[in-house]
C-alpha positions in Angstrom: -34.9 -15.5 2.4 -33.5 -13.4 5.3 -31.3 -16.2 6.2 -29.6 -16.0 2.7 -29.1 -12.4 3.1 -27.5 -12.9 6.4 -25.2 -15.6 5.0 -24.3 -13.4 2.0 -23.6 -10.5 4.3 -21.3 -12.6 6.5 -19.5 -14.0 3.6 -18.7 -10.5 2.2 -17.6 -9.3 5.6 -15.2 -12.3 6.0 -13.9 -11.9 2.5 -13.2 -8.3 3.1 -11.2 -9.0 6.3 -9.4 -12.0 4.9 -7.9 -9.8 2.1 -5.0 -7.4 2.9 -5.7 -3.9 1.9 -3.8 -2.3 -0.9 -2.1 0.1 1.5 -0.9 -3.0 3.5 0.4 -4.6 0.4 2.3 -1.4 -0.5 3.9 -1.2 2.9 4.9 -4.9 2.7 6.5 -4.1 -0.8 8.4 -1.1 0.8 9.8 -3.3 3.4 10.9 -5.8 0.8 12.4 -3.2 -1.3 14.5 -1.5 1.4 15.2 -4.6 3.5 14.3 -3.3 6.9 11.7 -1.3 8.6 13.9 1.8 9.5 14.8 2.2 5.9 11.2 1.8 4.6 9.9 4.2 7.3 12.6 6.8 6.3 11.5 6.4 2.6 7.8 6.9 3.5 8.5 10.0 5.5 10.8 11.9 3.2 9.2 14.4 0.8 9.6 13.5 -2.8 9.5 15.7 -5.9 7.7 12.8 -7.7 4.8 13.4 -5.4 4.8 17.1 -5.7 6.8 17.5 -2.4 4.4 15.2 -0.5 5.8 12.2 1.3 5.1 8.7 0.0 3.2 8.2 3.4 0.9 11.1 2.5 0.2 9.9 -1.0 -0.2 6.3 0.1 -3.6 7.2 1.8 -5.1 8.6 -1.4 -3.2 7.0 -4.3 -1.5 3.8 -3.0 -1.0 2.6 -6.8 1.4 5.4 -7.6 3.4 4.6 -4.5 3.6 1.0 -5.5 4.8 1.9 -9.0 7.5 4.1 -7.6 8.7 1.1 -5.5 8.7 -1.0 -8.6 11.0 1.5 -10.3 13.3 1.5 -7.2 13.3 -2.3 -7.2 14.5 -2.2 -11.0 17.0 0.6 -10.4 15.0 3.2 -12.3 15.3 6.4 -10.5 13.5 9.5 -12.0 
C-alpha cells in the first residue's frame, strides 16, 4: 500500500513539472504577440490604466488570466 502511495506521489510531481505554468504560457503569448523579447518586456514593464496603474508584470503574478485576456485583445486589434 505504501508503494502505491509513493507511485501516485511521483506521478503527480512529474505531471506538475511537465506542464508549463499559466505564467509561462502568458509570457510566451506576449512574445508571440509582440514578436520579440524587447517589445514584450517593454509592454510587461509599462504601467497600464487597465490594470489600475500597475504593470502587466505585477498583475501577472496574481492574475495571469487578465494579462492573457489583454494580450488577446491586442492580438485582435482591440485597444481599450
